[in-house]
Phi, psi and omega in degrees: 000132179277137184287163173296328180289325177290324178298317179296319179295325182287315174307310180300314181298319176305309179302315182302312184297318181294328178287321180277350189303315184302316175293323176303320186286326181288320180297319181291327177285338179284325181286323184285345178100359181289332167256082187299145174302337176289338181277352179249005182288133182213146176276347185101218185284335173201162181171187185209150180226137186233161169214159185233017177111150182240163176157204181276083183248104186258136178301317184290344183263357185244138177279158180296324180297315173298319172302316174299322182291317174302308187296323174294323176280327174300315183290323179299315186288318176304308182303321177300308170311308178303311174314317176294311186290322182287343177265014183081016181282175189271157176297327176302311176297326184287322185285323181293312183296327176288325173284337178302311178309318183284332180283339182275350180265124176291001180291328199240152181282068177196139180057234183307327178266016189296149184274175181262147176279180182295329177286343185087029177241165176255120175239128188246145178233148181199154174207157180214145179215149185254108184292346182289320182232007181064013176290151180197163181217156187198154173225152182215143179056036173280153180234350184234021184255108188301314180230086178311328180298322184287326179288329176299319187284335176297318181295324176288322192254346181236009177226157170281008184250177183253310187233128169243145177235155169040239189293332180291319176300314187290325178296313179304318178304306183303315184294344172268008178077019182275134182285138172252140181264157172292154181300335186282347174310319181282359189276123169232149186297328187289327184289313183303318182295319177308310174306315180300314180311311186291317177301321177289313183293325179269350186054040182261128176275157189299338185265359184278127188255013174246026184290149175290152175286192184304126189258352185268006175064025185244131181224108197272000178326138183245155175202162170211141173232150187213151167247124174257185193288347175268002175086018177269136174253154180205157187217141175212144189218136182218134180207164168267354184086215178252142174302136180069020176288160179292147173304126187080006175293139190234122176262213190271335191306326182261014180254113179296126190096336172267304178248002180206138171200146172213132181212122181290351169288333182235274193201176177237133184221153177221141181242161175212134182156204181282101190304325178300330173292313184296329180291314181297330179266347190046056194297319176296317177291327176311320182296310181294322183292330176289323173294326183277315187264347188231003177061028178286163172272166177302316183298315181297312183294320179291322175296322181292311179301318183279314186265349175245305182293297175298321180292329179290337178277327182185144184293150176052051190267348177148206174193170178226158162236150182206156169222141182258182184287345180264357181091013171277144182231155182210144175221109184242137175209147183254019182252182180281350182190162170202129174289125184201161186201164180209148180225137182261181181296339174272357179085015185278125174256138179233127178228151180207158180231318191255171177305143176308000000 
């Protein structure tokens, strides 16, 4: 016969376990890996995520000096954005300033470091989007704009349009007092030699218009997404496109929904990779749509787009960065590397290049 004291002891144990079970359950899930660390990543009250391109980026092919240069520039860009956000500035200001820094660096395929077309020219694309009201601006195939991302913002704020191209965009830039640079400003020997190697390898002449696109598997598009202290999201993307691309080719970067998207109700995203795939999938908007209509988390939505949808169209197709309205962020890519970084509300910087 069980004594009354023993019965009371069992009852106390049962009540204690029932109260503690939710905590024990969560701990067990965390230990077992069901709650992966990537599902819990957050920047806090405000923060920023950036990328500098995805592709076949191998550790053994990059010198320590070059790796340090990339990480230093990514860190510089993140800190510039953080300075704006920490002082109560807007996410729009933060992403524009951050992308301008990357455009000014010859390390990345945007602005100064833009790749060459099949005809031996530099044609640049960019877009920016405000998650507060879904306004956006973009430019495509410009050849004399030092910072296309700033011109994209002027299109958004000073015209009733979303996208301006080539001579029309440059005429608008001149009317707005923006300085136009000579075309040789964008010429770098590194990018020129990339074009020559592709032409030599494929035995394609400069006048051939059915030539293959970039064959070395590297995409240097740059992008930034941010959440500010007022809860507003913004996204910006800028690129020189694909090496050896056809004259007038436009990729996903200046297409809202394809290469750039921001909506305060869901997330802000920026893409890098083979633009034709991103356009066909409307990849950046698709992340937001999965969150809005299927109740996906940012990480779940981005993983499905990058590792299932994009990868289903082509191997090594690229990657995405994103941040949601709660400050959760994600950086996903289906290539061997992606230049990327994040900074939280405390100013802590994390940058990476290769696969985890």
